[in-house]
C-alpha positions as CSV (number, residue, x, y, z in Angstrom):
1,M,82.6,91.8,-24.1
2,A,85.2,92.1,-26.4
3,I,86.3,89.0,-27.7
4,P,90.4,88.1,-26.6
5,S,92.7,88.1,-29.1
6,D,94.1,84.4,-28.4
7,I,90.9,82.8,-28.2
8,E,89.2,81.2,-31.1
9,T,85.3,81.8,-31.3
10,I,83.5,78.3,-31.0
11,N,79.6,77.8,-31.9
12,S,77.5,75.2,-30.2
13,R,76.0,72.5,-32.5
14,F,73.0,70.4,-31.5
15,F,72.3,66.8,-32.2
16,T,68.5,65.2,-31.8
17,F,67.2,61.5,-31.0
18,A,65.1,59.7,-29.4
19,E,62.0,61.0,-31.9
20,P,58.6,59.2,-30.8
21,P,56.7,57.1,-31.5
22,D,59.2,55.1,-33.1
23,N,62.2,55.7,-31.4
24,P,62.1,57.4,-27.6
25,M,64.7,57.0,-25.0
26,I,64.1,53.9,-22.5
27,L,65.3,55.9,-19.2
28,Q,66.8,53.6,-16.6
29,S,63.9,54.3,-14.5
30,G,61.9,52.4,-17.9
31,E,60.2,55.9,-18.6
32,S,60.0,56.7,-22.4
33,F,61.0,60.1,-23.3
34,G,62.2,61.8,-26.7
35,P,62.9,63.9,-28.1
36,V,66.5,64.3,-26.8
37,T,68.4,67.4,-28.0
38,L,71.9,67.6,-26.8
39,A,74.3,70.7,-27.5
40,Y,77.7,69.7,-27.5
41,E,81.4,71.4,-29.4
42,T,83.8,69.6,-30.7
43,Y,88.1,71.3,-31.2
44,G,90.3,69.8,-33.1
45,T,90.0,67.5,-36.3
46,L,88.6,63.3,-36.3
47,S,91.3,61.7,-37.6
48,T,90.3,59.4,-40.9
49,G,90.5,56.2,-39.1
50,R,88.7,57.6,-36.2
51,D,90.6,56.9,-33.1
52,N,91.7,59.6,-31.7
53,A,88.3,61.1,-30.0
54,I,88.5,62.3,-26.3
55,L,84.8,63.0,-24.9
56,V,85.0,65.5,-21.9
57,F,82.0,65.1,-19.1
58,H,81.5,68.4,-17.4
59,A,81.0,68.6,-13.9
60,L,77.4,69.5,-12.1
61,S,77.5,73.3,-13.2
62,G,79.1,72.9,-16.3
63,S,78.7,73.2,-20.0
64,Q,79.3,72.6,-23.6
65,H,81.3,75.3,-23.6
66,A,84.7,73.8,-22.5
67,A,87.2,75.3,-24.5
68,G,87.3,79.3,-27.1
69,F,84.9,81.9,-26.7
70,N,81.0,82.0,-27.0
71,A,79.0,85.1,-26.9
72,S,75.9,83.6,-27.3
73,I,74.1,80.4,-27.4
74,P,70.2,81.5,-27.8
75,E,68.8,78.2,-27.1
76,A,69.9,79.2,-23.5
77,G,68.5,82.5,-23.5
78,E,69.1,84.5,-20.4
79,L,70.7,82.2,-18.2
80,W,74.0,82.4,-21.0
81,T,76.0,85.4,-19.5
82,D,79.6,86.4,-20.0
83,E,80.4,84.3,-17.1
84,N,79.9,81.6,-19.8
85,F,81.9,83.1,-22.6
86,A,85.1,81.7,-21.9
87,G,85.3,77.9,-22.2
88,W,85.3,76.5,-18.4
89,W,88.2,74.1,-19.4
90,H,90.0,76.7,-22.0
91,D,93.5,76.3,-20.6
92,F,93.3,72.5,-20.9
93,I,92.1,72.6,-24.5
94,G,93.8,73.4,-27.6
95,P,96.9,73.8,-29.7
96,G,99.6,72.3,-27.5
97,K,97.4,71.9,-24.4
98,A,97.0,68.9,-22.0
99,L,94.3,68.1,-24.7
100,D,96.1,68.6,-27.7
101,T,93.9,69.3,-30.9
102,N,96.5,68.9,-33.2
103,E,96.7,65.6,-32.4
104,F,93.1,64.5,-30.5
105,F,89.2,65.2,-31.4
106,V,87.5,66.7,-28.2
107,V,84.0,66.4,-27.0
108,C,82.0,68.2,-24.8
109,A,77.5,67.9,-24.6
110,N,75.6,69.5,-22.1
111,Y,74.2,66.8,-20.2
112,M,70.4,65.6,-21.0
113,G,68.3,67.3,-18.6
114,G,70.8,70.6,-18.6
115,C,70.1,74.0,-19.1
116,Y,72.4,75.1,-21.8
117,G,70.6,73.9,-25.1
118,S,70.2,70.4,-24.4
119,T,66.3,69.3,-23.8
120,G,65.5,69.8,-20.4
121,P,62.9,71.1,-17.7
122,R,63.3,74.6,-19.5
123,S,62.7,72.8,-23.0
124,I,59.3,73.3,-24.5
125,N,57.3,69.9,-24.1
126,P,55.8,69.6,-28.0
127,D,52.8,67.9,-26.7
128,T,51.9,71.0,-24.2
129,G,53.6,73.8,-25.9
130,K,54.7,74.7,-22.4
131,P,58.3,74.1,-20.7
132,Y,58.0,71.0,-19.0
133,G,59.2,71.7,-15.6
134,G,58.3,69.5,-12.6
135,S,56.5,66.9,-15.4
136,F,60.8,66.7,-16.8
137,P,61.5,62.7,-16.2
138,I,63.6,62.0,-13.0
139,I,67.3,61.0,-14.9
140,S,70.3,58.8,-13.9
141,L,74.0,59.4,-14.7
142,G,73.6,56.4,-16.7
143,D,71.3,58.4,-18.3
144,I,73.3,60.8,-19.2
145,V,76.2,58.5,-20.8
146,D,73.9,56.7,-22.5
147,S,72.3,60.1,-24.1
148,Q,76.3,60.8,-24.7
149,T,77.0,57.4,-27.0
150,R,73.9,58.3,-29.2
151,L,75.9,61.3,-30.2
152,L,79.5,59.1,-30.7
153,D,77.4,57.3,-32.6
154,H,76.0,60.2,-34.4
155,L,79.9,61.3,-35.0
156,G,81.0,57.9,-36.1
157,I,83.0,57.4,-33.2
158,E,82.5,53.5,-31.8
159,K,86.0,53.5,-29.7
160,L,87.4,56.9,-27.8
161,H,91.1,57.5,-27.3
162,A,89.8,58.8,-23.7
163,V,87.1,59.8,-21.7
164,V,88.0,62.3,-19.1
165,G,85.8,63.6,-16.7
166,P,86.4,66.0,-13.1
167,S,84.2,66.2,-10.1
168,I,80.6,64.2,-11.2
169,G,82.3,63.7,-14.4
170,G,84.4,61.6,-12.9
171,L,81.2,59.4,-11.9
172,L,80.2,59.9,-15.4
173,A,83.6,58.7,-16.7
174,L,83.7,55.4,-15.1
175,N,80.1,54.4,-15.7
176,M,80.7,55.2,-19.5
177,A,84.0,52.7,-19.0
178,T,82.6,50.1,-17.0
179,R,79.3,49.9,-18.7
180,Y,80.6,50.3,-22.4
181,P,84.4,48.8,-21.8
182,H,84.9,48.2,-25.5
183,R,84.6,51.8,-26.3
184,V,87.4,53.2,-23.6
185,N,90.7,53.0,-24.2
186,I,92.0,55.6,-21.4
187,V,90.2,56.5,-18.5
188,I,91.0,60.3,-16.4
189,S,89.0,60.3,-13.5
190,I,89.5,63.9,-11.8
191,S,89.0,64.9,-8.1
192,S,85.9,62.3,-8.0
193,N,85.2,58.6,-6.7
194,L,83.5,55.5,-7.1
195,G,80.1,56.5,-5.5
196,V,78.3,59.0,-2.6
197,S,80.0,60.1,-0.2
198,V,78.1,60.2,3.3
199,L,79.2,64.0,3.3
200,Q,78.3,64.5,-0.3
201,R,74.7,63.0,-0.1
202,V,74.1,65.0,3.1
203,L,75.2,68.1,1.2
204,N,73.1,67.8,-2.0
205,F,70.1,67.0,0.2
206,E,70.5,70.1,1.9
207,Q,70.6,72.0,-1.4
208,I,67.5,70.1,-2.6
209,F,65.1,71.2,0.0
210,A,66.8,74.8,-0.4
211,I,65.4,74.9,-3.8
212,E,61.9,72.7,-3.2
213,E,61.5,75.0,-0.2
214,D,61.6,77.9,-1.3
215,E,58.1,79.7,-2.2
216,N,58.8,80.7,-5.7
217,F,59.6,76.7,-6.6
218,N,56.0,75.9,-7.5
219,G,56.6,72.2,-8.0
220,G,59.0,73.2,-11.0
221,D,56.3,74.9,-12.9
222,Y,57.9,78.6,-12.4
223,Y,58.8,79.4,-15.7
224,E,56.3,81.7,-16.1
225,K,56.5,83.2,-12.8
226,Q,59.4,84.4,-10.3
227,P,62.0,81.6,-10.2
228,P,63.1,80.1,-6.9
229,N,66.6,82.5,-6.9
230,R,66.7,82.4,-2.7
231,G,66.5,78.6,-3.3
232,L,69.0,78.7,-5.4
233,T,71.3,80.9,-4.5
234,L,70.6,78.6,-1.0
235,A,72.0,76.0,-2.4
236,R,75.2,77.3,-4.1
237,M,76.5,78.5,-0.9
238,I,75.9,75.3,0.0
239,A,78.1,73.6,-2.3
240,H,80.4,76.5,-2.7
241,K,82.3,76.0,0.5
242,S,83.2,72.5,-0.5
243,Y,84.6,73.8,-3.5
244,I,87.2,76.0,-2.4
245,S,89.5,75.8,0.9
246,L,88.9,78.1,3.8
247,S,91.8,80.0,3.1
248,A,91.3,80.5,-0.7
249,M,87.9,81.4,0.3
250,E,89.3,84.4,3.0
251,R,91.6,85.2,0.3
252,R,88.8,85.8,-2.7
253,A,86.6,87.6,-0.1
254,R,88.8,90.5,1.0
255,G,87.9,92.5,-2.0
256,E,84.3,92.0,-0.7
257,V,82.4,95.0,0.3
258,I,80.1,94.5,3.3
259,K,77.0,96.7,1.9
260,R,73.1,96.2,3.5
261,E,71.5,93.1,1.9
262,P,68.4,93.8,1.2
263,E,67.1,89.9,1.0
264,L,68.1,89.6,4.7
265,K,65.0,90.5,7.2
266,R,67.1,91.3,10.7
267,Y,70.9,89.6,10.0
268,Q,72.9,92.0,8.0
269,L,76.2,91.3,6.5
270,T,78.8,91.9,9.3
271,D,82.3,90.1,7.4
272,P,83.3,90.0,3.8
273,V,83.5,86.2,3.6
274,E,79.7,86.5,4.6
275,S,79.7,89.0,1.5
276,Y,81.5,87.0,-1.2
277,M,79.3,83.9,-0.4
278,L,76.2,85.4,-0.7
279,H,77.8,87.2,-4.0
280,Q,78.5,84.1,-5.4
281,G,75.3,82.0,-4.7
282,Q,73.0,85.1,-6.6
283,K,75.7,85.1,-9.3
284,F,75.2,81.7,-10.1
285,A,71.3,81.9,-9.9
286,Q,71.3,84.2,-12.5
287,R,72.6,81.6,-14.8
288,F,71.2,78.4,-13.7
289,D,68.4,76.7,-14.3
290,A,66.9,75.5,-10.3
291,N,65.2,72.5,-12.2
292,T,68.2,71.6,-13.8
293,Y,70.1,71.5,-10.4
294,L,67.8,69.5,-8.7
295,R,67.4,67.1,-12.2
296,I,71.4,66.3,-11.8
297,V,72.2,66.5,-8.0
298,S,69.2,63.6,-7.4
299,A,71.3,61.6,-10.3
300,W,74.3,62.0,-8.5
301,Q,72.5,61.0,-5.2
302,Q,71.0,57.7,-7.2
303,F,74.6,56.8,-8.4
304,D,75.6,53.5,-8.3
305,L,78.6,52.0,-10.2
306,L,77.3,48.0,-8.9
307,R,74.0,48.7,-9.9
308,D,74.6,50.2,-13.6
309,G,77.0,47.7,-14.2
310,Q,74.9,44.7,-13.2
311,A,78.0,43.4,-11.2
312,S,78.2,41.4,-7.9
313,D,80.9,43.4,-6.8
314,F,83.5,45.8,-7.8
315,R,85.9,43.2,-8.8
316,D,83.7,41.8,-11.1
317,L,82.7,45.2,-12.4
318,F,86.1,46.2,-13.4
319,S,87.4,43.0,-14.3
320,R,85.6,43.8,-18.2
321,C,87.8,47.1,-18.0
322,R,91.4,45.1,-18.2
323,H,92.0,46.5,-21.4
324,Q,91.7,50.5,-20.2
325,R,94.4,52.4,-18.5
326,F,93.4,54.7,-15.8
327,L,94.8,57.5,-14.0
328,V,93.1,59.3,-10.9
329,F,94.0,62.4,-9.7
330,S,93.7,63.6,-6.2
331,T,93.6,67.3,-5.0
332,D,95.4,67.5,-1.0
333,S,93.1,70.7,0.1
334,D,90.2,69.3,-2.0
335,V,87.0,68.9,1.0
336,C,84.7,68.0,-2.0
337,Y,85.9,65.3,-2.7
338,Y,88.8,63.6,0.0
339,P,91.8,62.6,-1.4
340,D,91.0,58.9,0.5
341,E,88.4,58.8,-1.4
342,Q,90.9,58.6,-4.4
343,A,92.7,56.4,-2.9
344,K,89.8,53.5,-2.3
345,L,89.4,53.9,-6.4
346,V,92.8,53.3,-6.8
347,S,92.9,50.8,-4.6
348,V,89.8,48.6,-6.5
349,L,91.8,49.3,-9.5
350,K,94.5,47.7,-8.7
351,K,93.0,44.3,-7.0
352,S,90.9,44.4,-10.5
353,K,94.4,44.4,-12.2
354,I,94.3,47.6,-14.3
355,S,97.0,49.6,-15.4
356,T,96.4,52.6,-12.8
357,Q,98.7,56.4,-12.3
358,H,97.4,57.9,-9.2
359,I,98.7,61.8,-8.8
360,T,98.0,63.7,-6.0
361,V,98.5,67.7,-6.6
362,H,99.3,70.1,-4.1
363,S,97.0,73.2,-4.3
364,E,95.7,75.8,-1.7
365,K,92.4,75.8,-4.5
366,G,90.6,72.7,-3.0
367,H,88.1,70.9,-5.5
368,D,88.1,73.6,-7.7
369,A,92.2,73.3,-8.3
370,F,91.3,71.3,-11.7
371,L,89.4,74.6,-13.2
372,L,92.7,77.1,-11.9
373,E,95.7,75.3,-12.0
374,P,96.0,73.7,-15.3
375,N,100.0,73.3,-14.7
376,M,99.7,71.4,-12.0
377,F,97.7,68.5,-14.1
378,T,98.7,69.0,-17.5
379,P,102.3,67.1,-17.8
380,H,100.3,64.0,-16.5
381,L,97.5,64.8,-18.3
382,D,99.6,64.7,-22.1
383,F,101.8,61.8,-20.6
384,M,99.0,59.9,-20.8
385,L,97.0,60.7,-23.7
386,K,100.3,60.5,-25.8
387,D,100.8,57.1,-24.4
388,R,104.1,57.9,-22.4
389,Y,102.7,55.5,-19.3
390,E,103.4,52.5,-19.8
């Protein structure tokens, strides 16, 4: 793949902490774990006052590579396919863009438990010399936030100008804003909510079941054998239908060629939409790890802001955030995080007397609009980040 002339080449960096036995990371489960490495990238320059930093939390299957071009991350191995080469939020991060690197220092890290260079189930367990596999601990979204505060400390950033998160990244942004309120000024939640909806819980459980029922899963210990790609393909198909609108799915499927599918035993594809969905699932299984998928979806299932923030109710929880300003985005065609879920978040914030802007994006792209339509989001992001909203 040729490097586009207008895209800067960015290399991932790595930060290791929680070296045992003296300084292990204590997970929210109470388990000790370490060492932990986080793969991360930065864009722009940290100001002398160290007050212009923006932390971006990626969505479920994203990576640290949010902008620019990166054709090789050896630590990610064969999972770093050409699907990953261009930054997943490249149209939002850079000089003059929504997250303007002429003014801001942007940080994005692959989650603990990830598969793109951060310590996760594919990583080598120093005690055994083999991948952690199924022995990798269950982690929470709070653990992911805690690990990234260690990264901020390493970078010398005491307080963020903003924390930004789309989708599940929005849950992480709320977790950080409420558990580390002194470290955050602006909170931007994009197509997210306050917790886990019933629909999300059901869809997530279906995906977990699909992976664990794959005959190759082997309790998560499959790295020296055949991976559970069939289960991961099905999990992605279950999720993908909630990421885009049905009309967008139909349009994208028009160019699909229906062909005999050897993975199917009796039924054969009869419609381009079927071919499109299967192709999306199979392509995803080539670039992601099933164990990582399970760890992050499981953390999503267990997400509880009140528990993590040790608060009795949302008014109590957000009372510590009154110095912060919130920008909340909805997309009217989103069926992963329905707009009424953002409305509930905004209602809670306003009742807690927090300065809040709520923007509804009108798009046919569904949940994926935050990836595909920068022109819909950029003016509002720019206004908030540059303190033009009062």
